[in-house]
C-alpha positions as CSV (number, residue, x, y, z in Angstrom):
1,M,18.6,10.9,1.5
2,A,19.8,8.9,-1.5
3,G,18.0,9.4,-4.7
4,F,15.7,6.9,-6.2
5,P,17.3,4.4,-8.7
6,S,15.9,4.6,-12.2
7,P,14.2,1.4,-13.6
8,F,14.9,2.8,-17.0
9,G,18.7,3.5,-16.8
10,G,20.3,6.8,-17.7
11,D,18.8,10.3,-17.0
12,D,15.1,10.1,-16.1
13,D,14.6,13.7,-14.9
14,D,11.8,14.2,-17.4
15,L,9.9,11.2,-16.1
16,F,9.9,12.0,-12.4
17,D,9.4,15.1,-10.3
18,D,12.2,16.1,-8.0
19,E,12.0,14.2,-4.6
20,D,11.9,17.5,-2.8
21,A,9.0,18.9,-4.8
22,F,5.3,18.9,-4.0
23,V,3.5,19.2,-7.3
24,P,-0.3,19.3,-6.5
25,D,-1.2,18.3,-10.1
26,H,1.0,15.3,-9.9
27,V,-0.4,13.6,-6.8
28,P,-3.8,12.1,-6.1
29,K,-6.6,14.2,-4.9
30,P,-7.5,13.4,-1.3
31,G,-10.3,10.9,-1.2
32,T,-13.0,10.1,1.3
33,F,-10.7,8.5,3.9
34,L,-8.9,11.9,4.3
35,Q,-12.0,14.1,4.2
36,G,-12.4,16.2,7.3
37,H,-8.8,15.7,8.4
38,D,-5.6,17.8,8.1
39,V,-4.2,16.8,4.7
40,L,-0.4,17.2,4.4
41,T,0.8,19.5,1.6
42,G,4.0,21.2,0.7
43,D,7.0,20.6,2.9
44,E,5.0,18.5,5.3
45,H,3.9,16.1,2.6
46,V,7.5,15.9,1.2
47,A,9.0,15.3,4.7
48,F,6.7,12.4,5.4
49,H,7.1,11.0,1.9
50,R,10.9,10.9,2.4
51,I,10.4,8.8,5.5
52,T,7.9,6.7,3.5
53,H,10.6,6.0,0.9
54,D,13.1,4.8,3.6
55,C,10.5,2.6,5.3
56,F,9.4,1.1,2.0
57,E,13.0,0.5,1.0
58,E,13.8,-1.3,4.2
59,R,10.6,-3.4,4.0
60,K,10.8,-3.9,0.2
61,V,7.4,-2.4,-0.6
62,Y,8.0,-2.3,-4.3
63,D,5.6,-1.8,-7.2
64,M,6.3,-4.9,-9.3
65,T,4.8,-3.4,-12.5
66,F,7.3,-0.6,-12.5
67,N,10.1,-2.3,-10.5
68,Y,10.6,0.5,-8.1
69,N,10.0,1.6,-4.5
70,L,6.3,2.3,-4.2
71,A,7.0,5.8,-2.9
72,R,8.4,6.7,-6.3
73,L,4.9,6.4,-7.8
74,N,4.0,9.8,-6.3
75,L,6.8,11.3,-8.4
76,D,6.1,9.5,-11.6
77,T,4.8,12.1,-14.1
78,R,3.2,9.4,-16.2
79,H,0.8,8.5,-13.4
80,T,-0.2,11.9,-11.9
81,G,-3.3,10.6,-10.1
82,A,-1.6,7.7,-8.4
83,G,0.3,7.2,-5.2
84,Y,-0.3,8.2,-1.5
85,R,-1.8,11.2,0.2
86,Y,-1.6,11.7,3.9
87,A,-3.6,13.5,6.6
88,E,-3.3,13.9,10.4
89,E,-6.5,12.9,12.1
90,A,-8.5,15.9,13.2
91,D,-9.1,14.6,16.7
92,D,-5.7,13.0,17.2
93,P,-2.7,14.4,15.4
94,D,-0.6,11.5,16.6
95,V,-2.5,9.3,14.1
96,L,-1.8,9.6,10.4
97,R,-4.2,8.5,7.7
98,A,-2.6,7.3,4.4
99,E,-4.8,6.7,1.3
100,F,-3.5,4.9,-1.7
101,T,-4.7,5.5,-5.2
102,P,-3.5,2.8,-7.7
103,T,-2.8,3.5,-11.4
104,T,-6.0,1.7,-12.5
105,P,-9.3,0.6,-10.8
106,F,-8.2,-3.1,-11.4
107,C,-4.6,-2.9,-10.2
108,P,-4.0,-6.5,-8.9
109,Q,-1.2,-5.2,-6.5
110,T,-3.4,-2.8,-4.4
111,H,-4.1,-5.4,-1.7
112,T,-0.5,-6.4,-1.3
113,L,0.9,-2.8,-1.5
114,T,-1.5,-1.4,1.1
115,M,-0.9,-4.3,3.5
116,G,2.9,-3.9,3.0
117,S,2.6,-0.1,3.5
118,F,0.8,-0.6,6.8
119,R,3.4,-3.0,8.0
120,A,6.3,-0.8,6.9
121,W,5.0,2.3,8.6
122,N,3.8,0.7,11.8
123,G,6.7,-1.8,12.1
124,L,9.2,1.1,11.8
125,R,7.5,3.6,14.1
126,D,10.8,4.9,15.3
127,R,11.2,6.5,11.9
128,H,8.3,9.0,12.3
129,D,6.3,10.9,14.9
130,Y,3.0,9.0,14.7
131,D,1.7,6.4,17.1
132,L,-0.3,4.8,14.3
133,V,-0.5,5.1,10.5
134,R,-3.9,4.0,9.2
135,V,-4.0,2.8,5.6
136,R,-6.9,2.6,3.1
137,A,-7.3,2.1,-0.7
138,D,-9.1,4.8,-2.6
139,R,-12.7,4.0,-3.5
140,M,-11.9,4.1,-7.2
141,H,-10.4,0.5,-6.9
142,H,-13.0,-2.2,-7.7
143,Q,-12.1,-4.2,-4.6
144,S,-11.6,-1.2,-2.2
145,E,-14.3,-2.2,0.1
146,A,-13.0,-5.7,0.7
147,I,-9.4,-4.5,0.9
148,N,-10.3,-1.7,3.4
149,D,-12.2,-4.2,5.6
150,Q,-9.0,-6.2,5.9
151,L,-6.9,-3.2,6.5
152,A,-9.3,-2.2,9.3
153,E,-9.0,-5.7,10.7
154,L,-5.2,-5.6,10.5
155,E,-5.2,-2.2,12.3
156,E,-7.4,-3.5,15.0
157,R,-5.3,-6.6,15.6
158,Y,-2.1,-4.5,15.5
159,L,-3.5,-2.2,18.2
160,E,-4.4,-5.3,20.3
161,T,-1.1,-7.2,19.9
162,G,1.5,-4.6,18.8
163,D,2.4,-7.0,16.0
164,E,2.1,-5.5,12.5
165,T,2.7,-8.8,10.8
166,V,-0.6,-10.4,11.7
167,V,-2.5,-11.7,8.7
168,P,-6.2,-10.9,8.3
169,E,-8.6,-13.8,7.6
170,A,-9.0,-14.7,3.9
171,A,-6.2,-12.3,3.0
172,D,-5.3,-14.4,0.0
173,E,-8.8,-14.1,-1.5
174,I,-8.4,-10.5,-2.4
175,G,-6.3,-9.5,-5.5
176,S,-6.2,-13.0,-6.8
177,N,-8.0,-13.9,-10.0
178,P,-10.9,-16.5,-10.1
179,M,-8.7,-19.2,-11.6
180,E,-6.1,-18.9,-8.7
181,R,-8.9,-19.0,-6.1
182,S,-10.5,-22.1,-7.7
183,K,-7.1,-23.9,-7.8
184,R,-6.7,-23.3,-4.0
185,Q,-10.2,-24.6,-3.4
186,E,-9.8,-27.8,-5.4
187,Q,-10.1,-31.0,-3.4
188,P,-8.0,-34.1,-4.4
189,S,-10.0,-36.5,-6.6
190,R,-10.9,-39.9,-5.1
191,G,-8.2,-41.7,-7.2
192,S,-5.4,-39.2,-6.3
193,A,-2.2,-40.3,-4.6
194,G,-3.2,-38.1,-1.7
195,N,-6.2,-40.2,-0.8
196,S,-5.2,-42.8,1.7
197,E,-8.3,-44.9,1.0
198,A,-7.3,-45.5,-2.7
199,P,-7.1,-49.3,-3.3
200,F,-3.8,-49.0,-5.2
């Protein structure tokens, strides 16, 4: 597999772990979504994370803050508690659980990145051995409950339709700031050009 491009230019070996390495202290601790399931470690984690990189590259799942493929976050030694952890479901090893821990509890990209991850993994099922990859945000994120409700809805609709591109209701309400939401909710004033009843 081709190496990850550096957003910094030059040699960045000191900033990122080797792509073939599993460094337990440099990846997130498994959260509640993975508890009770078979968490991937060592070579199993590395193998699926390589597939993740390729899926994310094809579907352009990029962290815009760092300007790199989101899979690289797991290797970034500056953010050792951020990235993805994986677990096979205890009752169904054909289903993989993926839990995303962002770099901060207020990361504005968490909603977009987890939705994009779901679509990449499930839209490119021929790349891996799982019938379904379920995705959730770690509970440390301040909007994790709302984000995870939408991910559960996306998962349900995907299982019904086979279409990973379906959009959950009110998807644009999560991750946007209050000013952006208020702008979307603004109604034209009575004297605006958009009002057909205006006398002028």
